[in-house]
TORBARO-995973 format. One line per field, with one value per residue (C-alpha): residue number from 1; z negated, x, y. Coordinates in pm, 1 decimal. Example, Ala and Ser with C-alpha at 12.3 -4.5 7.8 and 13.67 -1.06 7.14 Angstrom:
voke	c(1,2) $
zz	c(-780.0,-714.0) $
xx	c(1230.0,1367.0) $
yy	c(-450.0,-106.0) $
END
This chain:
voke	c(1,2,3,4,5,6,7,8,9,10,11,12,13,14,15,16,17,18,19,20,21,22,23,24,25,26,27,28,29,30,31,32,33,34,35,36,37,38,39,40,41,42,43,44,45,46,47,48,49,50,51,52,53,54,55,56,57,58,59,60,61,62,63,64,65,66,67,68,69,70,71,72,73,74,75,76,77,78,79,80,81,82,83,84,85,86,87,88,89,90,91,92,93,94,95,96,97,98,99,100,101,102,103,104,105,106,107,108,109,110,111,112,113,114,115,116,117,118,119,120,121) $
zz	c(936.4,860.2,550.5,707.4,563.1,728.8,613.3,732.6,806.0,913.2,1236.8,1394.2,1192.0,1273.0,1075.4,1244.6,1119.2,1093.1,1001.1,681.0,532.3,295.1,-57.9,-75.0,-264.9,29.6,323.5,398.5,554.5,922.2,1050.6,1142.2,819.4,606.1,784.5,747.4,379.4,303.9,420.0,158.6,-122.4,-21.1,-46.7,-398.5,-485.8,-540.0,-895.1,-781.1,-521.0,-769.2,-1016.7,-752.7,-648.3,-1012.1,-1063.1,-760.2,-854.1,-1214.3,-1129.5,-1179.7,-880.0,-746.0,-558.6,-648.3,-514.6,-448.8,-684.6,-970.5,-910.7,-804.9,-1150.4,-1128.5,-1188.6,-827.7,-600.6,-403.3,-67.3,-218.3,-346.0,6.4,147.2,-96.9,-31.8,341.8,282.7,87.0,361.5,638.2,453.0,448.3,69.1,49.1,275.3,283.2,367.2,396.0,224.7,270.1,161.6,-45.6,53.6,-138.1,-162.6,-220.8,-274.1,8.4,-194.3,87.9,134.8,-235.6,-260.2,32.9,-127.8,-452.5,-257.1,-103.9,-452.1,-589.3,-691.7,-834.0,-494.1) $
xx	c(1145.5,1014.9,818.5,678.3,366.7,118.2,142.7,-151.2,-80.7,-326.3,-258.6,-503.7,-803.5,-761.3,-600.1,-320.3,-142.6,232.3,458.7,652.5,941.1,1056.6,1170.7,1502.8,1655.4,1586.1,1713.7,1824.4,1580.7,1605.1,1615.8,1246.2,1125.4,1346.2,1219.2,855.6,892.0,1097.2,802.8,583.2,835.5,908.9,537.0,534.2,859.4,680.0,542.8,214.3,155.1,242.8,-1.6,-275.8,-208.3,-230.6,-556.3,-709.7,-583.4,-700.0,-1038.0,-1338.8,-1366.2,-1027.6,-1196.7,-1215.4,-1384.2,-1143.7,-1360.9,-1258.4,-883.3,-797.1,-689.4,-320.2,-171.8,-153.6,-394.2,-668.6,-490.2,-177.1,-380.9,-518.6,-164.4,-44.2,-346.7,-278.1,81.4,-43.5,-294.4,-34.6,197.8,-83.1,-106.6,-466.5,-767.8,-1033.4,-1400.5,-1611.8,-1950.1,-2143.0,-1920.6,-1681.4,-1398.1,-1345.7,-1000.8,-919.0,-587.7,-495.3,-430.2,-264.0,-6.0,68.1,95.3,337.7,552.8,556.4,654.1,953.5,1078.0,1018.7,1364.6,1245.1,1244.0) $
yy	c(-2324.5,-1977.0,-1887.2,-1572.4,-1417.8,-1188.9,-831.6,-621.4,-257.3,7.6,188.3,429.2,312.5,-56.2,-333.4,-522.1,-830.0,-784.3,-1075.9,-1034.3,-1209.6,-1478.4,-1388.4,-1204.6,-1495.0,-1727.1,-1520.7,-1164.8,-919.9,-838.7,-482.7,-460.6,-621.6,-398.9,-86.2,-190.7,-279.2,33.4,248.0,83.4,111.6,471.3,548.8,402.2,582.0,912.1,950.8,1107.9,836.3,564.3,714.7,739.1,379.4,272.9,463.9,293.5,-53.4,-25.7,128.2,-96.9,-326.3,-214.4,67.8,436.0,744.5,1027.2,1231.9,998.5,1001.4,1355.8,1477.1,1387.8,1730.9,1848.6,2035.5,1858.3,1907.2,1751.7,1454.7,1409.4,1420.5,1153.7,931.4,958.7,845.9,543.3,466.8,508.8,270.3,12.0,2.7,124.0,131.1,400.4,423.8,736.8,717.6,1036.4,1323.0,1109.6,879.2,556.4,398.6,35.3,-142.0,-379.3,-699.8,-898.6,-624.1,-599.8,-979.5,-985.0,-713.5,-909.1,-1220.9,-1045.5,-961.0,-1311.0,-1429.0,-1761.6,-1934.6) $
END
């Protein structure tokens, strides 16, 4: 009996459902699951990306305009690069509104990552 979860990732501007895994305390990760999850943790392993992710998550409504989160001590092109990495890892989604891009945390993905690390099961 599998306790797989659905872990949405963004690929080429469309959301796809990708199965995830049971908590580490229940069963070991397979090769594909470990590669997929490592991409997400690697994206969060950079201090600037983690800070950007935190700014988006803690912003009112869980959504932030890039204009409100770009002051993280690096240049604007570098902020864009880091936001793209977060988006490519499936941790945030983005939507263009006029000239600005708004970023939002992808709660199902974050919940699935938290579930993998749940050692209470």
